[in-house]
N, C-alpha and C positions, 0 to 999 in steps of 0.2 A: 491281535491277529484274528482271534475267533470272531469278533464283531465284524471285521472287514470281510472275512470269509462268508459269514452269514449274509451280509449285504450283497456280496458278489453272486451268491447262489440264489438269491431271492428272485423269482420270476417277475415280481412286481417292482423291482428296483428300476428307477427311471434312468434313461440314457445319460442324462447330465451327471447323475450320481456315479454311474459306472465310469464315465470319463474322468471325473475328479479322482475317484479311487484308483484308477489305472495310473494316474500321474503321481500319486502319493505313496505308492507301495512298490517294493521290489520282491515281495513274497511270491514265490513261484505258485503255490497253491491258490492264492488269491488271484493272481494274474490268469491262471488257467481257468478259474471259475468265471472270471470276467469274460474271457474269450468264449466260453461255452454258453454264456447268458444270451438269450435271443434278443434282448433289448440293447445289446452293445452296439453303439453307432460305428459306422464305417471308418470314421476318423480314428477311433481307438484301435480298430483292427489294423489300420494302416500303420499306426505307431508301433503296435506290438509285433508287427511283421519284421521290424528292424531290430528286435531284441536278439541278444546273443544266444539265448536259450533255445535249443533245437525243438524241444517239446512245445514251447509257446508258439514258435513259428509253424510247427506242424498243425497245431490246433487252429491257427489262423487260416492255414491252407485248406482245411476241410470245412470251415464255417461257410454257411450258405449265403451270408451277406458280405463276404470278402469281395472288395471291388476288383474288377478285371485287371487294372494296372498293378494291383498287388499280386494277383495270381500270376501275371506275367513275370514279375520279379522273382517270385518264389519258385517258378519253373526252373530258374537257373541257380537255385540254392545249392550249396556244396553238400548239404546233408540229404542222404537218400530218403529218410523218413519225411522230410518236408516235401520233397518232390512226389513221394507216394501220396501224401495228403492232397496235393494239387491234382494228381491223376485220378484220385477217387472222388473228387468233388463233382457233383452232378451239374454244377454251373460252369465248369471249365469248358471253354469253347473248343470247337474242333481243331482249330489251328494249333492250340497249345497241346491238345491230346496227341496230335500228329507229331509234334516236336518231341514230346515225352515218349512216344512209341520208339524212338531211336536212342533212348537213354541207355547208358552202359549197365544200369542196375536191372537185374532180372525182375525184382519186385516192383519197380516202377513200371516196367513194361507190362507185368501181369495186371497191375491196377488199371492201366490203360485198356488192356484187353477185357477187363471186367466191367468197365464203365459203360452203361447203357447208351451213352451218347456218342461213343466212338463210331466212326463211319465204317460202313461195310468194307470199303477198300482197305482201311487200316487194319480191321480185324482179319481180313484175308491175308494181309502181309504178316501179321503177328501169328497167324495159324501156321506159318512156316518158320517161326523163330527158332533159334538155337536152343532155347530153354524149353524143356517139356512143360513146366508149369505155365509158361506164357502161352504155349500152343494150346494146352487144355482150356485155359480161360478164354482164349479167343474163339475156339470151336464151340464152347458152351454158350458164349454170347451170341455167336452166329445162329445157333439153334433157336434162340429166343427171339 
């Protein structure tokens, strides 16, 4: 496992190696390191988005190279932390941020309110949210 983890953490590991490693291990630490590696190809992120482990899906949700169709799927994830990851991703498009702005989780809505790409209209709506932390995040974002 130590060798696998070292390979997954190495910024010089090629995409093909990361893809092969992701198919040959179930070790959570190795899979997390693969997701965090900037060289991880989109096809690996797509596969890892289907894992049962919430933390792995959350890491996929926040990765800058996660494909749009994967973000769309993760927006509907049952786990709050995964949806929080999508809401905090700077590449999440407006229409998904708007969808997440109606999430039942206060923390998901707070992350939408904190995302610099959230529309002014959505921020104005979140500034009236029932949760104080969401309102504060929206107002802070509107000031910037």
